[in-house]
N, C-alpha and C positions, 0 to 999 in steps of 0.2 A: 658548478653549474649555477649560471646566473638565474635569478628568478624570472618568472614569466610574467609580462605586462600583458594582461587579457584585453586591454583597450588596442592592442596591436594584433591580437590573433583573431582571424577572420573566419567565418563560416560563408560560404558561397553556395546559394542555391543552385542545385543542379550539378555541383561539383563534389567529387569525392575527397574526404579528408579535410584538414584545416589549412589555413594559409597565414603568412606573416606579412604585415604590411611593410612595404619597402619605401614607397614614395608616392606623391601626387604627381600623376602625368598630366599632359595637355587634355587627353580624352577620357580620363578616368584614374583610377589608382592602379599602382603596379604592386602585385602581391606575389609571394613566394610560396610554393607548396612545401609543407613541411616534410612530406614523405619523399617527394622527387628532387626537390630543390630547384624546380623549373619556375621560372618567373613568367608571369602573364599579366597583361593589361585588362583589367576588370573595367568595362565602360559604364556609362550611365544607367543602362538597362539591367545590369547585373544586379541580383538581389544580395547584398553584402550586410552581414551583421557582426559586430564586434562581440566577442563572447562577454565582455563586461557590461554589455546592455541587455543580456538576456537573463530572464528569472523564471522560476516556475511558480506554479500557484500551490498555496497551500491552504488549509481550511480557515486560517485567520487572515492570511495577507499573502505575500509573495517573498520567496527566497531567492537571493541572487545565484547565478550559476557558481560564481566563485565559492560561495558558502557550501553548495552542494558538492563541487569537486573536492573542497577540502574535508568535508564529511566522509566523502568515498575514500579518499587518500588515507584518512584516519582508521576508517573500518578496515581497510586492505592493507595497512601498513605500507602504503605506497606500491604494494604489488598489483599483480593484474586484476582486472575487473572481469565479471562475468561477460561472456561474449554477446555482442548485439544479436547474434543468430541463436542464442539460447532460447529455450522454450519461454514463452511469455510468463508462465507461473513462476518460473525461477527469476526472471527479471523483476517482476512485482515483488516477490519476496525479498530480493535485494534492496529494493527502494523502499519497502515497508521498514527496513532496518536503518537505512541511511537518512531518509526523510520521512518519518512516520506520520506526519500529519499532511501529506501532500493531498491535493484536491483530486480525487479519483475521477470526477466529472469533466476535469479541464486539463489533467497532466496524463497523457496517453502512453501507451506501451511504445508508440512510435517515437515519441518524445524521449522515452527512457533510452531506446536503443541508439538514438542519435548522441545522447549524453554519454552513453558507455563507449561509443566510438571515440568522441572528443577526448574522454578521460585518457584512453589508450593512446591516441595521438600525442597528447601532451606528455604523457609518462614516457613514451619512447622518443620523442622528437624535440622536447623542451624541457620543463620542469613542472613539478606539481607544487612548487612553492611560488607564491604570487606577489608581485609588486603590490605594495599598499596604494589604494587609490588615492590621488591628492584630494584633500578636502576642498569643498567649493568655498568660494570667497565668503559666502554667508556662514558657513560653520566656523571658518576662521574667525571671523569678526565676533561671533557669539561667544567662542571660547576666549578671546581676549577680553571681553566685557565681563565674563564670569572671574576672571583673575583679578 
């Protein structure tokens, strides 16, 4: 199975599950549901987020969703995660192990439930191995200077 590119995996507010970016349409973007494989046009009013742009608050800084998902996959040996419908104490205990320094004042159980659902969608319909994000031009130039 090929690696998942989180820049092309979308969360759409008000829609269940994850979507894969297909193409730019005239009136919005075309995305395909990972679960149903149905395509739909997401207009300008749709609140769409690429998973690569999402991070969670920690006590020190922020942790990218990719890092959270990788930590979950390692902890669970790529097996099933706790259900998003599990008891909130169970969910918090799981995230205490996976991201021990998460900011309890800004990272809520509702966020945790969403991430658990995303993890399961990726596990079932894509891959928990991720494409490495391309370095920005600035980082590439800095590395060239260092050599």
